[in-house]
N, C-alpha and C positions, 0 to 999 in steps of 0.2 A: 181248570187252571193247568197250564203246561209248565212243568218243572224242567230246568236246564242246569247242567253242571256249571260250577263256578267259572271254568275256563271259557265256556260258551258265552256267558254273560260278559266276560271281559272282551271277547272278540266283537260282540255286538256293540259294546260301548266304544271300542276303538274305531270301528267302522263309522259310527255316527260322528265321532270327533273328526275323522279324516274327511267325511263328506261335508262338514261345515268349515273346513280350513280354506281360506282364500287361496287363489292361484298364486304361484310364486311371484315375488316382487323383486325386481333387480334395479339397482341404481347405476346409471352409466355416466361416467365422468370423462368425456372425451374419447377419442380413439375410434377404431374401426371394429365392428362387431358382426360376426356371422350369424345369420338367422337359420333355424332348422327348417326343413321342408314340412309341408302340411299345415294343419291348424295349430296356431300358437296362442295360448291363453295367458302368456306372461304379462304381468303388469310392470311397465318400465317407467322409471323416473329418470329424465334426462337432465343432468346438471348444467348450469350455465356454461357456455362455450360450445365448441364445434364437436359433433359426434356423427358417426355414420353407421347405419344399419344396412347390411347388404345380404342378398340371398342369391344362391346359385340355382336353386330349384324353386318351383312355385310354392309360395308361402302366404297364408292368410293370417293377419294379426287380429285376434279376437279378445285380447286382454284389455290393455289401455296404454296410451302414451301420455305422460304428464311432463310437459316442458317447464322446467323450473326457472325462476328469476328471483333477483334479490328484492324486488319490490320498491327500492329506493335508489334514485339516481345519485351517484357520487362522483365528483371530479376532485382529485387531490391537487390543490394549488400550492406551488412552491414559489415563494417570494424572494427576489434578489433585490437589495436596496441600491442598485446601480443600473444604469442603462447598458444593455449588452448589444447595442445597435451595431457595433463594429465586429461582433463575434457571432459566428454561425456554429454553435456547438449543439450537437444532437440531444444533449441532456444537461440542463442547467444544474442538476443535482450533483453532477460529477465535478463541478468547478470549485466546490468548497465555499460558495458565496451565499448559499441559501440562509436567510435570517429567520425563517419560520414557515410553517405550513398551515393550511386550513382546508375545509371541505366545502365546495360550492356545488349547488344543485344545477345551475345553468351558468353560461358565460354571457351575461347581459349587463354590461357596465356602460350605460349610455352617457354618463356624466363623468366629470373629471375625478370623482372620488371612487377609488377602486376597492373600497371597503369601509369599515367603520373607523371613527377616530381612534378607538382603542386598538384596532388592528394596525393602523399606521404607526402608532407609538411602539407597539410590540415588535413590528417588523423593521423599525428604525428607518422609515422611508422619509425622504425630504419632501418639502412642499408644505401643504396645509391640509386640514381635515377635509376640505372641499376640493382640493386639487393636489393629487399626488404627483411628485416629480422625481426624475432620475430613478426609475424603477422598472423591473422586468418581472414577469410572472409566467410560470409554466404550469399548464393543467394537464393531468394524465388521467385516463380512464378508458372505458369501452363505449363504443358508439354502435347502436342497433339501428339499421336502416331497413325499412320494410317495403320500399319502392325506389325506383330510379330517381335520384335527386342530384341537384347541384348543391355543393357545400361552399359557403362563402364566409368571409369575415368583414366586419366594419371596424376599422382601427385607426387610431391616432396615438402614437406613430405607427410603426410597422408591426406586422404579425405574420406568422406562418403556421401551417398545420401539417402534421405527419399522420398519414393513414397507413396502417399495416395491411396493404392490399393483398399480399400473398399469405398472410396469416402465420409467418414464420417467427414473428417477434423480433425480427432484425430490421434495421434501417437499410433500405435498398435504394438504388438510383431511381428517381422519379416519384418517390413516396412523400416528398416534401412539396407543399403548395404554398407560394409566397404572396403576401399582400404588402408590397413596399418594404420588405425586410432589408435592413442595412442602410436605409435612407429615411430621413424625416418626412412626414406628410401630415396633412390635415385628415379629418375623418373621411375615409375612402372605403368603398365597398367593392370587393373583387371576388370572383369565383376562384376557389383554390383547389377544388376537386370535383369531379363528376363520379358519382358512386352508384353502383348497382346494389340491390338488396343484399344484406349480409350483416355480420357482426364483426366489427373492426376494433383493434387497438388504436387509440388516438392520442395525440399530443398536440397541444396548442401552445405556442410561444408568442409573447407580446412584450414590447418595450416602449417606454416613453422617455424622451430626453428633456422635456420641459414644456411648460405651457399647457393648454387644454389636452385632454386625453380621453380615450374611450376604447372599449373592446367588446365586440358582440360576435357570437358564433351563430350563423344563420343557415337556413336551407330554404328551398322552394317547394317544400312538401305542401300539397293542397289542403291538408287537414290538421296537421299536428304542429303546435307551437303558437305563440302569440304573434299576430300579424305586425309587420313594420312597414316602412316605406318600400316602394318598388316591387311589391309582390313577395317580399321575403318574410320568413317567420323565424323567430328565435327558436333554436333547437331546444326542445323541452327536456325537463329532467327525466321523463320516462325513457327517453332515447339513450340515456346513460346507464340505465339499470341493466346489469349483466343478465342476459337471458340465454336460453338454450337455442342452439342453431343446429337442427337435426336434418341430415340428408338420408333419404331412403332410396336404395338402388337395387335393381334387379326385379325379377318377377314376384313382386310383393303387392298384395292387396291389403290396404289399411281399412279394415272393417270395424275397428274398435274406436271408442271415444278418444279424441285428441284434445287434451285440456292444457291449462296453464297459459303461459305467455312466451312467445318466441317466434321462430321461423321454421317452417317445414319445407324442405326442398325435395322434390320428386325428380328422380333421374331415370335413366333407361329402364323401362319396363314397369315402373312403379305405378300403382293405381290407387285412387282415393275413393272410398265408399262410405265415408263418414265425414260430416261437415265439422271442422274444428270450431271451438267456441271463441277463443281469443288468440288464435295462432294464424299468422299470415302464411300464404302458400306461394312457393316459387316452383316453376317448371323449368328444368335445365336439362334438356335431352328429350327423348320421346317417352312421354308419360301421359296419364289421363285420369278420367274418373270412371268409376264402376257402379254408379248409382245416381239417381236424381239428387242434386245437391243445391242447397241455398247458401251461397257465400256472400249474401248481401251486406253482412256486417264485417267482412274480412277483406283483405287486399290480396289479389291474385296477380302474379307477375309471370309472364311467359318470355323467357330470355331469347335474344336473337339466335336464330338457328334451332330453337327448341319447338316442339309440337305438343300441344295438349289435345288429346283425342277424347271426344265426348262419347263415341261409340253408341250413338242412339239415345243417350240420356239427356236430361234437361239440367241446365246449369243457370242459376241466377247469380249474377255478380254485381257488386257495387261499382267496381272499376277493374280494368285489366291493364297492367303496365307491361313494358317491354316491347320487343319488336319481333316476337315469334309468331307462331301460327296456331289458331284454334281450328281443329279438324272436326267438323260437326258429326260426320258419319251418320247422317240421318237424325241427329239430335236437335235440341233447341237451346239457343243461347239468348238470355234476356239481359239487357244492359240499359242503363240510363244514357241520355244524350251526352256526347263528349267527343273529343279527338283521341283516337286510339292508334298506336303505331303498329298494331298487329295485323296479320292477314287472317281472313275467315274463309275456310275451305269447305265446300259443300260435298254432297247435298245436305240440306237441313233447313232449319228455320231460325230466323233472327227476329227477336221481339225487342223493339226499341221504344224508349220513352220519348215524350215530346221534346222537340228542339232539334238542333243540327248535330249530326253525327258524321264523323269521318273515320275511314279505315285506310291503312296503307294499301290493302288489296282486298277485294271482295269477289268471291267466285259467283259468276252469274247464275249458277244452279241454286243459290241460296234464296229461299222465299222470305221476304221481309214483311213483318206485321207490326201493328202498333197504331196509335192514334196521335196525330200531330207530329209525327217524326219527319225529319228531312235528312236523308242519307245522301251524302255528297262525296264524289271523287273529283279528280281534276277536271273531267269533262263530262260528267254524268250526274244525275240526281234521281233518287227515288223518294217519294213522299206520300204520306197519307194526310191530305189537307182538309181540315174542317172549314167549310165556307158558310158564311152567314149573310146572305143577300138581304138588302140591296148593297151592302158594303162589298168592295172588291177585295180579293185575297191575292197578295203578292207572293210568288214562289220563286226565290232566287235559284238559279240552276248552276251557274259557275262564275267564278271571279275573273277568269281570263278566257277570252274567245280564242286566242292563239291563232293557228292557221286554219281553223275550221270556218266554214261559211254556212252550214246548215244546222238547224235545230230540229231533231226528231223527237216527237212527243207522243206518248201513249196515255190516254186519259180514260179511266174507268168511272163512269157516272152511274150512281145507284138510282133505283126507283125513288121517287119523292124529291129529287133535286129540282131546283127552279126550272120551269119549262123553257125559259129564255137564256139559259146558261151559255155564256160565250167565253172565248179565250183570246188573249192578246199576247204576242211575243214581243219582247223588248230588249233593247240594248241601252246602256246608260254609262255616262262618264263618271269619274270620281266625284265631281261636284254635283251630281244628280241630274245633269242634262239628259233628257229622256227622248228616245226614238222608238217607235213601235210599229207593229204590223198586226192588224186585226184579222182573225180568221172569219170568213164570210158567213159560215153556217153556225146555227145553234146546236148545242150538244144534248141530245136526248139520252135516255138510259142506255148503257152498253159501253162497248170498247170503241174508242176513236183513235186512229193512228194518223197523226198530222205531221206535216213537214213545213218548216218556215225557212225561207232563204234570208239570211241575215248578213250576207257579205256586203262589201262597200258599194256594189252595184244593185243591191236589193231595193225594193220599193218601201222604204221605211219613212214614216212621217213624224215630224216633231210634235211633242206634246208639252204644252205650257210654255213654249218659246218659239222663236221665229227662225231657228237654225235650219240648215240644209244638210241632208244626209249625203255622204260621199266618202271618199278615201280619207279625207282629213278628219271628219267626225269619227269614222270607224277606227282610226288609229288610236283614239283615246277612249272610245266607248267599249271598255273591256268586259264589263259585267253584263250578264245575259240572264233572262228569266222569262216567266209568264205571269199573267194576271188572269184569274178567273173572276167573272163578273156576271151580274144579273140585275134586272130592275124589279122583277117580281120577288116578294119576300119568300124566304125559305132557308133551310139549312140542310147540309149533306156532307158526307165524307167522301172526297174524290181521291182516288189513287192516281198518282202521277209517276210516270217513268219517262225521263228525258235524257238525251245525250247529244253532244255536239259531234257533227260529222262533216266530212267533205262530200260533195255530191258524187254519186256513183254514175258514171257514164253508161247509158244503156242504148243499144242500137234499136232503131225502129224502122218499120216500113211505112208506106204511105197510109195504110189503113189499120195496120196491126202493130201493137207495141206491148212491152212489158213495163208496168208502172209500179211505183212504191216498193222497189227492191230493198230487201233487208237481209244483210249477211250477219250472222252471229259473230261477235268478236271483231267487227269492223272498226279500224282505227283511223279511217280517212284515206288510207292508201292500200291497205291489205287487211285480210281477215286473219284471226288467230284461233287455234284450237289445240287440244291435247290428245295424244293417242289414247284410244279406248273410250273417249268421252264423246257423247253425241254432239254433233254440230248440225246446224240447220240454216236454211234460207227460206224466205217467203217473198212472193211476188204476186201482183194482180195483173192478169192478162186483159188487154183491151183490143177487141170486144170480148166480154165475158161469154163463154159458150152457154147456149140455152140449157144443155145438160152437161154440167161440168164433170159428171161421173162416167161419161162415155168417151173412151180414148179415141174412137173414130171421129168424134166431133172436135176434140181438142186434146193434144198430147204435149206434155212438157217433160223433158229429160235433162238431168244434170250429168254432164260428161266430165270425168275427173282424170287428168293425166297425173299419175302418181310418181313419186321421186325415183322408183326403181324402173321406170319406163313403161309400166303396165297402164292400162286404161280400163276404167269401169264406168258403167252407165246406170244411173238410178232414176227411176220414174218418180215424178212428182205426183202429189195427190191433192184433191180439193179439200180444203180445211175450213170448216165453219166454226168460229169461236162460240162456245156455249158457256152458260153459267148455271151452276147447280143451285137450286132453290129447295130448302128444307121446309116442308109443310107440316112437320111433326110426325105424321103417320106415313108419309111417303116423300119421295124426292122427285123434283121435276128438273129437266134441263131445257133451258130456253136459249134462243140465239142471242149472241152477245157481241156482235161485230160483223164486219163485212166479209164476204167470202173471198178467199185467196187460195193460191196454190203454194204448197210447201214441199220441201224434200229434206231428208235427214240421212246422216250416215255417221259411222264411227271410224275415224282415220286409223289405219293400221301402222303406218310408217311415219317417223318424223321427217321433216323436210318441207320443201315447197311443192304445193299441189297447184296445177293449172286447172282453172274451172271455166266451163262455158255452158250456157243454156241453149237448148234447141227446142223451139216452140213451133207447133204445126197446127193450124186451123183447117178445118175441112174446106176443100176447094181452094186453098191458098198455098203459097210457097213457104217452106220452112224458114223461120227466122232464127239466126244464130246470134247469141249475145256473149261476147267475151267478157268474163268477170275479172275482178281483181284476184290476185293469188291468195291462196290459203296457206299460211305458215303454221306447221304443226310441230310441237315440241313433245318430248317424253320418250320413253323406251318403246321399242317395237311391241305392238299389241298382238297377242296370240288368238284373239277372237273370243275369249272367255270373259263375259261381263263381270 
């Protein structure tokens, strides 16, 4: 047994107590708060309202963030027993006419009774228990918006809504939105505000001069609220519960639990390494994630002009609002089908759920995966199409043909697909009148690059009707797509990449020519590229040399006249598409398409580049092909990848 003096026992006991003491807890009620550099284990409770955490030096939050909310939506209704139709006063309570108040959870008065019979008597309102007359009501409270929405009212008679957009608590020009205020009207629905995510002070004013009446506060949120007519939903009580609205700015990594309910806004330099439980996330500036995150139960919004960087991590999202950019940086983004206003920048991987998906912009370096997805832009489509022969599978490509006349399709057919798999390109009018062109060959396993002329002078035949194809039919047959078909039974997953183009004019000689020319970024008149990013073209020479790897037998050069007046020449190379097969204990690479020649380069300078191909077959004269211009954007590139 070891004996210790009394003071030593006291020190041991004190040390044990300190070791068990939780990290410091701080409650933040609004304002701007500086974060210390380094690891920060503070537990922070964020009170309802707006607050900001900002760091000047790298900081990692390892304690916790708890966003508080009241838990019960409350709107204070002030009742005035006269119609204030002819008065536009910012606050009814200042008029000295309020006969009483009550608390409402929602504004959803679809009938002429704006409350209970007891309330009508207490507020001294004219009319009857089922039809209040000559009355005005003002509701005051907070509105929490977790995604971009339109806010509307349905009212009889007039209504208007104030939103404190700048958060200063003062009425400013443009903060009132009106639905027939100062004039009588029947039940009318109008948008009164377009709102970005945030926490807003709100005031709703309504009046009725006589006869039927109603007042409902609505929004077009896809998930929250009771559905009504026209795609609108009643703004639910949860939206009026005051909650924390926390902004984190600077070189801050949030590696701690984020709990509670509210909104977390990441701005310049902030990174998220922990998935919040019940908190929605906004990106407003250049921010991102610092770990693989599953946000499939939360709402993510990337504001216009903002960038969310994945930096090689994986992000699973339920939806992404806003009009900003997701920079994959080699990472993976998983999304359900839907229409998104964001741009997706590569390189990286996009995993899509079944159905049609649209983006404002998609980097061609992004690899798309999924089963049953259809990824569409204005003039292109990528899809992973499950076919079940002998049924045909229709794949819509675009809703508008525009000025394009060609449909370029790349089909990857797997082993095990029906042996007689074929493809048809089609154009159709709005009423379903169908014209088509059948590709003559069947599609075996591998990659098939096909071109269909679909202009008004193309050889399209009617299907199911006796119409004739020509300029008149082409003018109304805007929609375009393909059909995969087979008579033999079977199923397979076929990858489809298709785009609308204008034909590229290619010079030929009597016996030698360059076919199936493909320019990356071609829009029908010129190609597009970015400085420092690889650009490529592909072409198939006819006749194909016996030994495509012998430059004495065939040589193809790309000559580039650059914006600064210099010229450089890049030799093309024979390219054989291959597919990797995983046999478990080894990998095999098998041919997966036709041989072609390709060339690649990274533009150094922004501006217009003049391109031409020079092809030389043994024993023949060189063939020069003048290509469309390559337009390059971006800052000058220093040659460092």
